[in-house]
Each structure stands twice: as structure tokens, then as C-alpha cells.
C-alpha positions, -999 to +999 in steps of 0.1 A: +933+025-087+899+033-099+866+019-086+860-016-096+827-023-113+804-053-105+813-071-137+850-066-130+847-082-096+831-113-112+860-115-135+838-114-166+823-090-191+791-070-188+761-088-173+724-081-176+723-066-141+747-039-153+722-023-176+706+009-164+671+004-151+657+031-174+671+013-205+655-019-194+622+000-188+624+013-224+627-022-237+598-034-216+575-007-231+577-027-263+567-060-247+534-075-237+525-079-200+533-116-200+568-110-214+573-082-188+565-105-159+589-131-174+617-106-176+611-094-141+623-127-129+658-123-144+674-098-120+667-070-095+673-044-122+647-060-144+622-064-115+626-027-106+620-016-142+590-039-145+574-022-114+576+012-130+544+031-135+554+042-170+557+006-182+523-004-169+505+028-178+515+022-214+497-011-213+464+004-198+436+016-221+430+054-222+398+050-202+413+029-174+400+052-146+365+047-160+369+010-162+383+010-126+351+028-115+329+003-133+348-026-117+345-011-082+309-001-087+317+035-076+319+069-093+345+079-118+360+107-097+367+084-067+382+058-091+404+084-108+418+094-074+423+058-065+440+051-099+465+079-092+472+067-056+480+031-064+508+017-086+498+013-123+509-024-121+481-029-095+456-011-116+465-034-145+462-065-123+427-054-111+415-048-146+430-080-159+406-100-136+370-106-147+350-076-134+312-078-132+289-051-145+251-044-144+243-068-117+264-097-130+249-097-165+281-085-181+319-089-174+350-072-188+387-077-184+420-067-201+435-092-225+471-098-212+485-111-245+467-088-270+463-057-249+426-052-257+395-049-235+373-079-236+336-081-226+311-109-221+274-101-223+253-129-208+219-138-224+200-123-194+214-088-204+199-090-239+164-079-250+145-075-282+135-038-287+099-032-293+086-067-287+072-075-253+057-108-264+074-136-245+069-160-274+097-142-292+121-140-263+124-167-236+153-176-214+158-213-213+184-225-188+210-249-201+234-272-183+262-259-205+255-223-196+277-205-171+246-186-157 
């Protein structure tokens, strides 16, 4: 008698868990991050594939080390070393949160659904070039403003 497979022991056909992890990872490369996280809940095989660096690196922008440096307020070299040392899933998670820049006058984050990089520039970060006259540019606080 030959070795009995996991699907044969259950008395049924092939199950999702029987798929090789690298095949599942290949499918996940074509999904958005929200869908990847949903699939990771299906089985151990899917969870393992969803944790792979190749899957998450494909979802990161090309300049992710530079963005990680900006998020951490450090230099690019240190951020590049950090980006190589930690799992790409963690890099993606850090960059998906709102990250402050320029003393809190700007924020950026990765859009989980669309895959783009988003940025908010607050009014305090804006200026009118060549005009120092305060009559043209005045910051008026508003109750609806987030800053």
C-alpha cells in the first residue's frame, strides 16, 4: 500500500489545504492586500503563502525604503537596512498607517485597496511664493479642521 494523502484520509476529494503554498502565493500576487488578508484566514497553507515576502514586496511601491525612512524620521540608509531585516508584510503594515512628515504638516500612507501612495498636505504647509504680505495669506482656524 502506498502512502495515504490527507484528502484520502478524509474520504473526499482534493481540498484547499492540498494546494502547494507556492501556487497559492502566485494567486495572491494578483490580489489586493485586503483580499490577501481574507484568504489568509482560510487555511494554514494560505496563511503561510500570505506571509511570504514576495507577495508583500509586490504590493510595495518601488521607493518603499525611502518612504520608510520618511516615516521613521531617519536616514535612507538605515531605513533600507531595516526594510531588508524585517518581513515585507510588516513594512507594508507600517506604511499603510498614516505617517507624519515635516513636523506634522503632511501625512502619507499606502492605499490598501488601490495600491497607491496617498498624501495629505495641511494648510499650514502651504505658502504663496513671492508674497510676504499677510493680507494675502492668513491661517484662520476652523472647528471643522483637523489641525
